[in-house]
mmCIF file of the N, C-alpha and C atoms, coordinates in Angstrom:
data_MODEL
# 
_entry.id   MODEL 
# 
loop_
_atom_site.group_PDB 
_atom_site.id 
_atom_site.type_symbol 
_atom_site.label_atom_id 
_atom_site.label_alt_id 
_atom_site.label_comp_id 
_atom_site.label_asym_id 
_atom_site.label_entity_id 
_atom_site.label_seq_id 
_atom_site.pdbx_PDB_ins_code 
_atom_site.Cartn_x 
_atom_site.Cartn_y 
_atom_site.Cartn_z 
_atom_site.occupancy 
_atom_site.B_iso_or_equiv 
_atom_site.pdbx_formal_charge 
_atom_site.auth_seq_id 
_atom_site.auth_comp_id 
_atom_site.auth_asym_id 
_atom_site.auth_atom_id 
_atom_site.pdbx_PDB_model_num 
ATOM 1   N N  . MET A 1 1  ? -7.045 -15.893 -24.381 1.00 0.00 ? 1  MET A N  1 
ATOM 2   C CA . MET A 1 1  ? -5.917 -15.161 -23.801 1.00 0.00 ? 1  MET A CA 1 
ATOM 3   C C  . MET A 1 1  ? -5.393 -15.828 -22.541 1.00 0.00 ? 1  MET A C  1 
ATOM 4   N N  . GLY A 1 2  ? -6.073 -16.845 -22.035 1.00 0.00 ? 2  GLY A N  1 
ATOM 5   C CA . GLY A 1 2  ? -5.643 -17.535 -20.822 1.00 0.00 ? 2  GLY A CA 1 
ATOM 6   C C  . GLY A 1 2  ? -4.284 -18.187 -20.980 1.00 0.00 ? 2  GLY A C  1 
ATOM 7   N N  . ILE A 1 3  ? -4.057 -18.810 -22.121 1.00 0.00 ? 3  ILE A N  1 
ATOM 8   C CA . ILE A 1 3  ? -2.783 -19.487 -22.379 1.00 0.00 ? 3  ILE A CA 1 
ATOM 9   C C  . ILE A 1 3  ? -1.650 -18.470 -22.464 1.00 0.00 ? 3  ILE A C  1 
ATOM 10  N N  . LEU A 1 4  ? -1.883 -17.365 -23.141 1.00 0.00 ? 4  LEU A N  1 
ATOM 11  C CA . LEU A 1 4  ? -0.849 -16.336 -23.288 1.00 0.00 ? 4  LEU A CA 1 
ATOM 12  C C  . LEU A 1 4  ? -0.451 -15.766 -21.926 1.00 0.00 ? 4  LEU A C  1 
ATOM 13  N N  . GLU A 1 5  ? -1.433 -15.511 -21.083 1.00 0.00 ? 5  GLU A N  1 
ATOM 14  C CA . GLU A 1 5  ? -1.135 -14.992 -19.742 1.00 0.00 ? 5  GLU A CA 1 
ATOM 15  C C  . GLU A 1 5  ? -0.372 -16.022 -18.920 1.00 0.00 ? 5  GLU A C  1 
ATOM 16  N N  . PHE A 1 6  ? -0.744 -17.294 -19.051 1.00 0.00 ? 6  PHE A N  1 
ATOM 17  C CA . PHE A 1 6  ? -0.066 -18.358 -18.318 1.00 0.00 ? 6  PHE A CA 1 
ATOM 18  C C  . PHE A 1 6  ? 1.393  -18.470 -18.752 1.00 0.00 ? 6  PHE A C  1 
ATOM 19  N N  . VAL A 1 7  ? 1.630  -18.499 -20.045 1.00 0.00 ? 7  VAL A N  1 
ATOM 20  C CA . VAL A 1 7  ? 2.993  -18.603 -20.569 1.00 0.00 ? 7  VAL A CA 1 
ATOM 21  C C  . VAL A 1 7  ? 3.815  -17.388 -20.165 1.00 0.00 ? 7  VAL A C  1 
ATOM 22  N N  . THR A 1 8  ? 3.224  -16.214 -20.242 1.00 0.00 ? 8  THR A N  1 
ATOM 23  C CA . THR A 1 8  ? 3.927  -14.991 -19.849 1.00 0.00 ? 8  THR A CA 1 
ATOM 24  C C  . THR A 1 8  ? 4.322  -15.032 -18.377 1.00 0.00 ? 8  THR A C  1 
ATOM 25  N N  . SER A 1 9  ? 3.418  -15.483 -17.526 1.00 0.00 ? 9  SER A N  1 
ATOM 26  C CA . SER A 1 9  ? 3.735  -15.542 -16.101 1.00 0.00 ? 9  SER A CA 1 
ATOM 27  C C  . SER A 1 9  ? 4.819  -16.576 -15.808 1.00 0.00 ? 9  SER A C  1 
ATOM 28  N N  . ILE A 1 10 ? 4.783  -17.710 -16.492 1.00 0.00 ? 10 ILE A N  1 
ATOM 29  C CA . ILE A 1 10 ? 5.827  -18.727 -16.303 1.00 0.00 ? 10 ILE A CA 1 
ATOM 30  C C  . ILE A 1 10 ? 7.183  -18.195 -16.743 1.00 0.00 ? 10 ILE A C  1 
ATOM 31  N N  . VAL A 1 11 ? 7.223  -17.541 -17.899 1.00 0.00 ? 11 VAL A N  1 
ATOM 32  C CA . VAL A 1 11 ? 8.477  -16.972 -18.392 1.00 0.00 ? 11 VAL A CA 1 
ATOM 33  C C  . VAL A 1 11 ? 9.004  -15.913 -17.428 1.00 0.00 ? 11 VAL A C  1 
ATOM 34  N N  . ALA A 1 12 ? 8.126  -15.081 -16.904 1.00 0.00 ? 12 ALA A N  1 
ATOM 35  C CA . ALA A 1 12 ? 8.546  -14.044 -15.956 1.00 0.00 ? 12 ALA A CA 1 
ATOM 36  C C  . ALA A 1 12 ? 9.109  -14.665 -14.683 1.00 0.00 ? 12 ALA A C  1 
ATOM 37  N N  . MET A 1 13 ? 8.464  -15.716 -14.187 1.00 0.00 ? 13 MET A N  1 
ATOM 38  C CA . MET A 1 13 ? 8.967  -16.369 -12.972 1.00 0.00 ? 13 MET A CA 1 
ATOM 39  C C  . MET A 1 13 ? 10.319 -17.024 -13.208 1.00 0.00 ? 13 MET A C  1 
ATOM 40  N N  . VAL A 1 14 ? 10.487 -17.681 -14.343 1.00 0.00 ? 14 VAL A N  1 
ATOM 41  C CA . VAL A 1 14 ? 11.758 -18.335 -14.648 1.00 0.00 ? 14 VAL A CA 1 
ATOM 42  C C  . VAL A 1 14 ? 12.873 -17.299 -14.803 1.00 0.00 ? 14 VAL A C  1 
ATOM 43  N N  . LEU A 1 15 ? 12.609 -16.236 -15.521 1.00 0.00 ? 15 LEU A N  1 
ATOM 44  C CA . LEU A 1 15 ? 13.624 -15.192 -15.689 1.00 0.00 ? 15 LEU A CA 1 
ATOM 45  C C  . LEU A 1 15 ? 13.969 -14.527 -14.356 1.00 0.00 ? 15 LEU A C  1 
ATOM 46  N N  . GLY A 1 16 ? 12.975 -14.325 -13.511 1.00 0.00 ? 16 GLY A N  1 
ATOM 47  C CA . GLY A 1 16 ? 13.237 -13.764 -12.186 1.00 0.00 ? 16 GLY A CA 1 
ATOM 48  C C  . GLY A 1 16 ? 14.104 -14.688 -11.352 1.00 0.00 ? 16 GLY A C  1 
ATOM 49  N N  . ALA A 1 17 ? 13.817 -15.983 -11.396 1.00 0.00 ? 17 ALA A N  1 
ATOM 50  C CA . ALA A 1 17 ? 14.619 -16.947 -10.639 1.00 0.00 ? 17 ALA A CA 1 
ATOM 51  C C  . ALA A 1 17 ? 16.048 -17.001 -11.159 1.00 0.00 ? 17 ALA A C  1 
ATOM 52  N N  . ILE A 1 18 ? 16.213 -16.980 -12.474 1.00 0.00 ? 18 ILE A N  1 
ATOM 53  C CA . ILE A 1 18 ? 17.560 -17.004 -13.054 1.00 0.00 ? 18 ILE A CA 1 
ATOM 54  C C  . ILE A 1 18 ? 18.336 -15.756 -12.669 1.00 0.00 ? 18 ILE A C  1 
ATOM 55  N N  . THR A 1 19 ? 17.685 -14.614 -12.708 1.00 0.00 ? 19 THR A N  1 
ATOM 56  C CA . THR A 1 19 ? 18.337 -13.364 -12.324 1.00 0.00 ? 19 THR A CA 1 
ATOM 57  C C  . THR A 1 19 ? 18.778 -13.410 -10.861 1.00 0.00 ? 19 THR A C  1 
ATOM 58  N N  . LEU A 1 20 ? 17.901 -13.868 -9.990  1.00 0.00 ? 20 LEU A N  1 
ATOM 59  C CA . LEU A 1 20 ? 18.236 -13.977 -8.567  1.00 0.00 ? 20 LEU A CA 1 
ATOM 60  C C  . LEU A 1 20 ? 19.403 -14.938 -8.374  1.00 0.00 ? 20 LEU A C  1 
ATOM 61  N N  . TRP A 1 21 ? 19.373 -16.061 -9.072  1.00 0.00 ? 21 TRP A N  1 
ATOM 62  C CA . TRP A 1 21 ? 20.429 -17.056 -8.961  1.00 0.00 ? 21 TRP A CA 1 
ATOM 63  C C  . TRP A 1 21 ? 21.770 -16.471 -9.389  1.00 0.00 ? 21 TRP A C  1 
ATOM 64  N N  . ILE A 1 22 ? 21.788 -15.713 -10.479 1.00 0.00 ? 22 ILE A N  1 
ATOM 65  C CA . ILE A 1 22 ? 23.032 -15.106 -10.962 1.00 0.00 ? 22 ILE A CA 1 
ATOM 66  C C  . ILE A 1 22 ? 23.573 -14.104 -9.939  1.00 0.00 ? 22 ILE A C  1 
ATOM 67  N N  . PHE A 1 23 ? 22.700 -13.277 -9.382  1.00 0.00 ? 23 PHE A N  1 
ATOM 68  C CA . PHE A 1 23 ? 23.158 -12.313 -8.377  1.00 0.00 ? 23 PHE A CA 1 
ATOM 69  C C  . PHE A 1 23 ? 23.705 -13.010 -7.143  1.00 0.00 ? 23 PHE A C  1 
ATOM 70  N N  . LEU A 1 24 ? 23.075 -14.088 -6.714  1.00 0.00 ? 24 LEU A N  1 
ATOM 71  C CA . LEU A 1 24 ? 23.565 -14.812 -5.546  1.00 0.00 ? 24 LEU A CA 1 
ATOM 72  C C  . LEU A 1 24 ? 24.911 -15.468 -5.824  1.00 0.00 ? 24 LEU A C  1 
ATOM 73  N N  . LEU A 1 25 ? 25.087 -15.995 -7.024  1.00 0.00 ? 25 LEU A N  1 
ATOM 74  C CA . LEU A 1 25 ? 26.372 -16.602 -7.363  1.00 0.00 ? 25 LEU A CA 1 
ATOM 75  C C  . LEU A 1 25 ? 27.482 -15.563 -7.413  1.00 0.00 ? 25 LEU A C  1 
ATOM 76  N N  . ARG A 1 26 ? 27.188 -14.407 -7.979  1.00 0.00 ? 26 ARG A N  1 
ATOM 77  C CA . ARG A 1 26 ? 28.208 -13.356 -8.062  1.00 0.00 ? 26 ARG A CA 1 
ATOM 78  C C  . ARG A 1 26 ? 28.567 -12.840 -6.681  1.00 0.00 ? 26 ARG A C  1 
ATOM 79  N N  . LYS A 1 27 ? 27.559 -12.750 -5.798  1.00 0.00 ? 27 LYS A N  1 
ATOM 80  C CA . LYS A 1 27 ? 27.812 -12.272 -4.446  1.00 0.00 ? 27 LYS A CA 1 
ATOM 81  C C  . LYS A 1 27 ? 28.659 -13.269 -3.663  1.00 0.00 ? 27 LYS A C  1 
ATOM 82  N N  . GLY A 1 28 ? 28.479 -14.560 -3.966  1.00 0.00 ? 28 GLY A N  1 
ATOM 83  C CA . GLY A 1 28 ? 29.199 -15.605 -3.254  1.00 0.00 ? 28 GLY A CA 1 
ATOM 84  C C  . GLY A 1 28 ? 30.653 -15.756 -3.661  1.00 0.00 ? 28 GLY A C  1 
ATOM 85  N N  . ARG A 1 29 ? 31.033 -15.175 -4.769  1.00 0.00 ? 29 ARG A N  1 
ATOM 86  C CA . ARG A 1 29 ? 32.418 -15.283 -5.215  1.00 0.00 ? 29 ARG A CA 1 
ATOM 87  C C  . ARG A 1 29 ? 33.324 -14.472 -4.306  1.00 0.00 ? 29 ARG A C  1 
ATOM 88  N N  . ARG A 1 30 ? 34.477 -15.028 -4.069  1.00 0.00 ? 30 ARG A N  1 
ATOM 89  C CA . ARG A 1 30 ? 35.468 -14.312 -3.275  1.00 0.00 ? 30 ARG A CA 1 
ATOM 90  C C  . ARG A 1 30 ? 36.661 -13.995 -4.150  1.00 0.00 ? 30 ARG A C  1 
ATOM 91  N N  . SER A 1 31 ? 37.291 -12.901 -3.852  1.00 0.00 ? 31 SER A N  1 
ATOM 92  C CA . SER A 1 31 ? 38.528 -12.597 -4.565  1.00 0.00 ? 31 SER A CA 1 
ATOM 93  C C  . SER A 1 31 ? 39.700 -13.119 -3.735  1.00 0.00 ? 31 SER A C  1 
ATOM 94  N N  . VAL A 1 32 ? 40.724 -13.577 -4.411  1.00 0.00 ? 32 VAL A N  1 
ATOM 95  C CA . VAL A 1 32 ? 41.899 -14.095 -3.730  1.00 0.00 ? 32 VAL A CA 1 
ATOM 96  C C  . VAL A 1 32 ? 42.775 -12.919 -3.342  1.00 0.00 ? 32 VAL A C  1 
ATOM 97  N N  . ARG A 1 33 ? 43.111 -12.869 -2.080  1.00 0.00 ? 33 ARG A N  1 
ATOM 98  C CA . ARG A 1 33 ? 43.955 -11.769 -1.595  1.00 0.00 ? 33 ARG A CA 1 
ATOM 99  C C  . ARG A 1 33 ? 45.393 -12.248 -1.444  1.00 0.00 ? 33 ARG A C  1 
ATOM 100 N N  . ILE A 1 34 ? 46.325 -11.387 -1.778  1.00 0.00 ? 34 ILE A N  1 
ATOM 101 C CA . ILE A 1 34 ? 47.737 -11.688 -1.586  1.00 0.00 ? 34 ILE A CA 1 
ATOM 102 C C  . ILE A 1 34 ? 48.159 -11.042 -0.275  1.00 0.00 ? 34 ILE A C  1 
ATOM 103 N N  . GLU A 1 35 ? 48.742 -11.855 0.577   1.00 0.00 ? 35 GLU A N  1 
ATOM 104 C CA . GLU A 1 35 ? 49.226 -11.345 1.864   1.00 0.00 ? 35 GLU A CA 1 
ATOM 105 C C  . GLU A 1 35 ? 50.393 -10.385 1.623   1.00 0.00 ? 35 GLU A C  1 
ATOM 106 N N  . PRO A 1 36 ? 50.679 -9.516  2.593   1.00 0.00 ? 36 PRO A N  1 
ATOM 107 C CA . PRO A 1 36 ? 51.782 -8.552  2.411   1.00 0.00 ? 36 PRO A CA 1 
ATOM 108 C C  . PRO A 1 36 ? 53.126 -9.208  2.076   1.00 0.00 ? 36 PRO A C  1 
ATOM 109 N N  . ASP A 1 37 ? 53.344 -10.432 2.558   1.00 0.00 ? 37 ASP A N  1 
ATOM 110 C CA . ASP A 1 37 ? 54.615 -11.093 2.263   1.00 0.00 ? 37 ASP A CA 1 
ATOM 111 C C  . ASP A 1 37 ? 54.580 -11.866 0.933   1.00 0.00 ? 37 ASP A C  1 
ATOM 112 N N  . GLY A 1 38 ? 53.495 -11.695 0.158   1.00 0.00 ? 38 GLY A N  1 
ATOM 113 C CA . GLY A 1 38 ? 53.415 -12.296 -1.168  1.00 0.00 ? 38 GLY A CA 1 
ATOM 114 C C  . GLY A 1 38 ? 52.797 -13.678 -1.193  1.00 0.00 ? 38 GLY A C  1 
ATOM 115 N N  . LYS A 1 39 ? 52.297 -14.170 -0.056  1.00 0.00 ? 39 LYS A N  1 
ATOM 116 C CA . LYS A 1 39 ? 51.725 -15.509 -0.011  1.00 0.00 ? 39 LYS A CA 1 
ATOM 117 C C  . LYS A 1 39 ? 50.208 -15.432 -0.141  1.00 0.00 ? 39 LYS A C  1 
ATOM 118 N N  . TYR A 1 40 ? 49.638 -16.474 -0.730  1.00 0.00 ? 40 TYR A N  1 
ATOM 119 C CA . TYR A 1 40 ? 48.190 -16.559 -0.873  1.00 0.00 ? 40 TYR A CA 1 
ATOM 120 C C  . TYR A 1 40 ? 47.595 -17.254 0.352   1.00 0.00 ? 40 TYR A C  1 
ATOM 121 N N  . ASN A 1 41 ? 46.359 -16.920 0.657   1.00 0.00 ? 41 ASN A N  1 
ATOM 122 C CA . ASN A 1 41 ? 45.643 -17.603 1.721   1.00 0.00 ? 41 ASN A CA 1 
ATOM 123 C C  . ASN A 1 41 ? 45.239 -18.975 1.186   1.00 0.00 ? 41 ASN A C  1 
ATOM 124 N N  . MET A 1 42 ? 45.770 -20.035 1.753   1.00 0.00 ? 42 MET A N  1 
ATOM 125 C CA . MET A 1 42 ? 45.546 -21.386 1.249   1.00 0.00 ? 42 MET A CA 1 
ATOM 126 C C  . MET A 1 42 ? 44.082 -21.809 1.353   1.00 0.00 ? 42 MET A C  1 
ATOM 127 N N  . GLY A 1 43 ? 43.375 -21.347 2.362   1.00 0.00 ? 43 GLY A N  1 
ATOM 128 C CA . GLY A 1 43 ? 41.952 -21.677 2.484   1.00 0.00 ? 43 GLY A CA 1 
ATOM 129 C C  . GLY A 1 43 ? 41.146 -21.111 1.331   1.00 0.00 ? 43 GLY A C  1 
ATOM 130 N N  . GLU A 1 44 ? 41.426 -19.878 0.951   1.00 0.00 ? 44 GLU A N  1 
ATOM 131 C CA . GLU A 1 44 ? 40.723 -19.253 -0.163  1.00 0.00 ? 44 GLU A CA 1 
ATOM 132 C C  . GLU A 1 44 ? 41.071 -19.943 -1.475  1.00 0.00 ? 44 GLU A C  1 
ATOM 133 N N  . LEU A 1 45 ? 42.344 -20.291 -1.661  1.00 0.00 ? 45 LEU A N  1 
ATOM 134 C CA . LEU A 1 45 ? 42.743 -20.986 -2.879  1.00 0.00 ? 45 LEU A CA 1 
ATOM 135 C C  . LEU A 1 45 ? 42.090 -22.361 -2.974  1.00 0.00 ? 45 LEU A C  1 
ATOM 136 N N  . SER A 1 46 ? 42.002 -23.044 -1.847  1.00 0.00 ? 46 SER A N  1 
ATOM 137 C CA . SER A 1 46 ? 41.366 -24.358 -1.827  1.00 0.00 ? 46 SER A CA 1 
ATOM 138 C C  . SER A 1 46 ? 39.883 -24.251 -2.169  1.00 0.00 ? 46 SER A C  1 
ATOM 139 N N  . ALA A 1 47 ? 39.204 -23.261 -1.609  1.00 0.00 ? 47 ALA A N  1 
ATOM 140 C CA . ALA A 1 47 ? 37.780 -23.058 -1.897  1.00 0.00 ? 47 ALA A CA 1 
ATOM 141 C C  . ALA A 1 47 ? 37.579 -22.710 -3.374  1.00 0.00 ? 47 ALA A C  1 
ATOM 142 N N  . MET A 1 48 ? 38.473 -21.889 -3.918  1.00 0.00 ? 48 MET A N  1 
ATOM 143 C CA . MET A 1 48 ? 38.366 -21.520 -5.331  1.00 0.00 ? 48 MET A CA 1 
ATOM 144 C C  . MET A 1 48 ? 38.602 -22.739 -6.221  1.00 0.00 ? 48 MET A C  1 
ATOM 145 N N  . ALA A 1 49 ? 39.561 -23.572 -5.873  1.00 0.00 ? 49 ALA A N  1 
ATOM 146 C CA . ALA A 1 49 ? 39.836 -24.772 -6.656  1.00 0.00 ? 49 ALA A CA 1 
ATOM 147 C C  . ALA A 1 49 ? 38.633 -25.713 -6.635  1.00 0.00 ? 49 ALA A C  1 
ATOM 148 N N  . GLU A 1 50 ? 38.010 -25.879 -5.486  1.00 0.00 ? 50 GLU A N  1 
ATOM 149 C CA . GLU A 1 50 ? 36.824 -26.740 -5.378  1.00 0.00 ? 50 GLU A CA 1 
ATOM 150 C C  . GLU A 1 50 ? 35.671 -26.182 -6.204  1.00 0.00 ? 50 GLU A C  1 
ATOM 151 N N  . SER A 1 51 ? 35.496 -24.868 -6.171  1.00 0.00 ? 51 SER A N  1 
ATOM 152 C CA . SER A 1 51 ? 34.446 -24.237 -6.967  1.00 0.00 ? 51 SER A CA 1 
ATOM 153 C C  . SER A 1 51 ? 34.687 -24.447 -8.456  1.00 0.00 ? 51 SER A C  1 
ATOM 154 N N  . LEU A 1 52 ? 35.922 -24.285 -8.889  1.00 0.00 ? 52 LEU A N  1 
ATOM 155 C CA . LEU A 1 52 ? 36.257 -24.487 -10.302 1.00 0.00 ? 52 LEU A CA 1 
ATOM 156 C C  . LEU A 1 52 ? 36.063 -25.941 -10.704 1.00 0.00 ? 52 LEU A C  1 
ATOM 157 N N  . LYS A 1 53 ? 36.392 -26.886 -9.811  1.00 0.00 ? 53 LYS A N  1 
ATOM 158 C CA . LYS A 1 53 ? 36.197 -28.300 -10.100 1.00 0.00 ? 53 LYS A CA 1 
ATOM 159 C C  . LYS A 1 53 ? 34.710 -28.598 -10.296 1.00 0.00 ? 53 LYS A C  1 
ATOM 160 N N  . GLU A 1 54 ? 33.863 -28.038 -9.442  1.00 0.00 ? 54 GLU A N  1 
ATOM 161 C CA . GLU A 1 54 ? 32.419 -28.238 -9.574  1.00 0.00 ? 54 GLU A CA 1 
ATOM 162 C C  . GLU A 1 54 ? 31.909 -27.672 -10.898 1.00 0.00 ? 54 GLU A C  1 
ATOM 163 N N  . ARG A 1 55 ? 32.405 -26.508 -11.274 1.00 0.00 ? 55 ARG A N  1 
ATOM 164 C CA . ARG A 1 55 ? 31.974 -25.890 -12.532 1.00 0.00 ? 55 ARG A CA 1 
ATOM 165 C C  . ARG A 1 55 ? 32.406 -26.734 -13.735 1.00 0.00 ? 55 ARG A C  1 
ATOM 166 N N  . ILE A 1 56 ? 33.614 -27.274 -13.687 1.00 0.00 ? 56 ILE A N  1 
ATOM 167 C CA . ILE A 1 56 ? 34.087 -28.135 -14.778 1.00 0.00 ? 56 ILE A CA 1 
ATOM 168 C C  . ILE A 1 56 ? 33.232 -29.391 -14.861 1.00 0.00 ? 56 ILE A C  1 
ATOM 169 N N  . ASP A 1 57 ? 32.909 -29.988 -13.702 1.00 0.00 ? 57 ASP A N  1 
ATOM 170 C CA . ASP A 1 57 ? 32.057 -31.183 -13.697 1.00 0.00 ? 57 ASP A CA 1 
ATOM 171 C C  . ASP A 1 57 ? 30.697 -30.886 -14.316 1.00 0.00 ? 57 ASP A C  1 
ATOM 172 N N  . ILE A 1 58 ? 30.127 -29.737 -14.005 1.00 0.00 ? 58 ILE A N  1 
ATOM 173 C CA . ILE A 1 58 ? 28.831 -29.351 -14.576 1.00 0.00 ? 58 ILE A CA 1 
ATOM 174 C C  . ILE A 1 58 ? 28.944 -29.175 -16.085 1.00 0.00 ? 58 ILE A C  1 
ATOM 175 N N  . LEU A 1 59 ? 29.986 -28.476 -16.528 1.00 0.00 ? 59 LEU A N  1 
ATOM 176 C CA . LEU A 1 59 ? 30.174 -28.272 -17.969 1.00 0.00 ? 59 LEU A CA 1 
ATOM 177 C C  . LEU A 1 59 ? 30.379 -29.596 -18.701 1.00 0.00 ? 59 LEU A C  1 
ATOM 178 N N  . GLU A 1 60 ? 31.135 -30.510 -18.094 1.00 0.00 ? 60 GLU A N  1 
ATOM 179 C CA . GLU A 1 60 ? 31.336 -31.816 -18.720 1.00 0.00 ? 60 GLU A CA 1 
ATOM 180 C C  . GLU A 1 60 ? 30.033 -32.598 -18.791 1.00 0.00 ? 60 GLU A C  1 
ATOM 181 N N  . SER A 1 61 ? 29.196 -32.514 -17.769 1.00 0.00 ? 61 SER A N  1 
ATOM 182 C CA . SER A 1 61 ? 27.911 -33.228 -17.810 1.00 0.00 ? 61 SER A CA 1 
ATOM 183 C C  . SER A 1 61 ? 27.010 -32.643 -18.899 1.00 0.00 ? 61 SER A C  1 
ATOM 184 N N  . ILE A 1 62 ? 27.055 -31.323 -19.085 1.00 0.00 ? 62 ILE A N  1 
ATOM 185 C CA . ILE A 1 62 ? 26.276 -30.703 -20.159 1.00 0.00 ? 62 ILE A CA 1 
ATOM 186 C C  . ILE A 1 62 ? 26.793 -31.177 -21.518 1.00 0.00 ? 62 ILE A C  1 
ATOM 187 N N  . LEU A 1 63 ? 28.108 -31.193 -21.680 1.00 0.00 ? 63 LEU A N  1 
ATOM 188 C CA . LEU A 1 63 ? 28.685 -31.677 -22.934 1.00 0.00 ? 63 LEU A CA 1 
ATOM 189 C C  . LEU A 1 63 ? 28.337 -33.146 -23.175 1.00 0.00 ? 63 LEU A C  1 
ATOM 190 N N  . ASP A 1 64 ? 28.374 -33.972 -22.127 1.00 0.00 ? 64 ASP A N  1 
ATOM 191 C CA . ASP A 1 64 ? 28.019 -35.381 -22.273 1.00 0.00 ? 64 ASP A CA 1 
ATOM 192 C C  . ASP A 1 64 ? 26.588 -35.529 -22.773 1.00 0.00 ? 64 ASP A C  1 
ATOM 193 N N  . ALA A 1 65 ? 25.680 -34.676 -22.298 1.00 0.00 ? 65 ALA A N  1 
ATOM 194 C CA . ALA A 1 65 ? 24.276 -34.757 -22.712 1.00 0.00 ? 65 ALA A CA 1 
ATOM 195 C C  . ALA A 1 65 ? 24.072 -34.224 -24.131 1.00 0.00 ? 65 ALA A C  1 
ATOM 196 N N  . GLU A 1 66 ? 24.781 -33.155 -24.481 1.00 0.00 ? 66 GLU A N  1 
ATOM 197 C CA . GLU A 1 66 ? 24.574 -32.514 -25.775 1.00 0.00 ? 66 GLU A CA 1 
ATOM 198 C C  . GLU A 1 66 ? 25.400 -33.143 -26.903 1.00 0.00 ? 66 GLU A C  1 
ATOM 199 N N  . VAL A 1 67 ? 26.642 -33.497 -26.597 1.00 0.00 ? 67 VAL A N  1 
ATOM 200 C CA . VAL A 1 67 ? 27.554 -34.061 -27.602 1.00 0.00 ? 67 VAL A CA 1 
ATOM 201 C C  . VAL A 1 67 ? 28.178 -35.323 -26.989 1.00 0.00 ? 67 VAL A C  1 
ATOM 202 N N  . PRO A 1 68 ? 27.508 -36.462 -27.111 1.00 0.00 ? 68 PRO A N  1 
ATOM 203 C CA . PRO A 1 68 ? 27.953 -37.672 -26.410 1.00 0.00 ? 68 PRO A CA 1 
ATOM 204 C C  . PRO A 1 68 ? 29.390 -38.104 -26.709 1.00 0.00 ? 68 PRO A C  1 
ATOM 205 N N  . ASP A 1 69 ? 29.897 -37.864 -27.903 1.00 0.00 ? 69 ASP A N  1 
ATOM 206 C CA . ASP A 1 69 ? 31.248 -38.327 -28.238 1.00 0.00 ? 69 ASP A CA 1 
ATOM 207 C C  . ASP A 1 69 ? 32.288 -37.206 -28.228 1.00 0.00 ? 69 ASP A C  1 
ATOM 208 N N  . TRP A 1 70 ? 32.054 -36.157 -27.448 1.00 0.00 ? 70 TRP A N  1 
ATOM 209 C CA . TRP A 1 70 ? 32.984 -35.029 -27.435 1.00 0.00 ? 70 TRP A CA 1 
ATOM 210 C C  . TRP A 1 70 ? 34.347 -35.419 -26.879 1.00 0.00 ? 70 TRP A C  1 
ATOM 211 N N  . ARG A 1 71 ? 34.389 -36.365 -25.949 1.00 0.00 ? 71 ARG A N  1 
ATOM 212 C CA . ARG A 1 71 ? 35.677 -36.765 -25.371 1.00 0.00 ? 71 ARG A CA 1 
ATOM 213 C C  . ARG A 1 71 ? 36.558 -37.447 -26.423 1.00 0.00 ? 71 ARG A C  1 
ATOM 214 N N  . GLU A 1 72 ? 35.954 -38.350 -27.205 1.00 0.00 ? 72 GLU A N  1 
ATOM 215 C CA . GLU A 1 72 ? 36.706 -39.035 -28.247 1.00 0.00 ? 72 GLU A CA 1 
ATOM 216 C C  . GLU A 1 72 ? 37.178 -38.053 -29.314 1.00 0.00 ? 72 GLU A C  1 
ATOM 217 N N  . GLN A 1 73 ? 36.316 -37.111 -29.672 1.00 0.00 ? 73 GLN A N  1 
ATOM 218 C CA . GLN A 1 73 ? 36.689 -36.107 -30.670 1.00 0.00 ? 73 GLN A CA 1 
ATOM 219 C C  . GLN A 1 73 ? 37.853 -35.261 -30.166 1.00 0.00 ? 73 GLN A C  1 
ATOM 220 N N  . ASN A 1 74 ? 37.827 -34.917 -28.892 1.00 0.00 ? 74 ASN A N  1 
ATOM 221 C CA . ASN A 1 74 ? 38.878 -34.086 -28.309 1.00 0.00 ? 74 ASN A CA 1 
ATOM 222 C C  . ASN A 1 74 ? 40.197 -34.843 -28.227 1.00 0.00 ? 74 ASN A C  1 
ATOM 223 N N  . GLU A 1 75 ? 40.142 -36.125 -27.845 1.00 0.00 ? 75 GLU A N  1 
ATOM 224 C CA . GLU A 1 75 ? 41.366 -36.924 -27.745 1.00 0.00 ? 75 GLU A CA 1 
ATOM 225 C C  . GLU A 1 75 ? 41.992 -37.137 -29.112 1.00 0.00 ? 75 GLU A C  1 
ATOM 226 N N  . ASN A 1 76 ? 41.180 -37.363 -30.139 1.00 0.00 ? 76 ASN A N  1 
ATOM 227 C CA . ASN A 1 76 ? 41.703 -37.564 -31.484 1.00 0.00 ? 76 ASN A CA 1 
ATOM 228 C C  . ASN A 1 76 ? 42.327 -36.301 -32.051 1.00 0.00 ? 76 ASN A C  1 
ATOM 229 N N  . GLY A 1 77 ? 41.848 -35.152 -31.645 1.00 0.00 ? 77 GLY A N  1 
ATOM 230 C CA . GLY A 1 77 ? 42.354 -33.884 -32.146 1.00 0.00 ? 77 GLY A CA 1 
ATOM 231 C C  . GLY A 1 77 ? 43.730 -33.540 -31.605 1.00 0.00 ? 77 GLY A C  1 
ATOM 232 N N  . HIS A 1 78 ? 44.122 -34.121 -30.466 1.00 0.00 ? 78 HIS A N  1 
ATOM 233 C CA . HIS A 1 78 ? 45.404 -33.782 -29.840 1.00 0.00 ? 78 HIS A CA 1 
ATOM 234 C C  . HIS A 1 78 ? 46.500 -34.778 -30.143 1.00 0.00 ? 78 HIS A C  1 
ATOM 235 N N  . GLU A 1 79 ? 46.198 -35.862 -30.837 1.00 0.00 ? 79 GLU A N  1 
ATOM 236 C CA . GLU A 1 79 ? 47.227 -36.873 -31.115 1.00 0.00 ? 79 GLU A CA 1 
ATOM 237 C C  . GLU A 1 79 ? 48.001 -36.560 -32.358 1.00 0.00 ? 79 GLU A C  1 
# 
């Protein structure tokens, strides 16, 4: 039963860390506010754009690892 307890504890720790990470990411998100005159806060928009760029880079790196020729497949599909 030593192995089962070890695996269970590892799974519990990993799931706990993932849960904490998700809550921290959600807490860190900001909503974009529209000023009374209809203008957006440029600092918030810039931060949101940088965050989205980082997320796209991460997704592309995952795709590169999982499907190495996804870029070529995507380019051929749009021509």
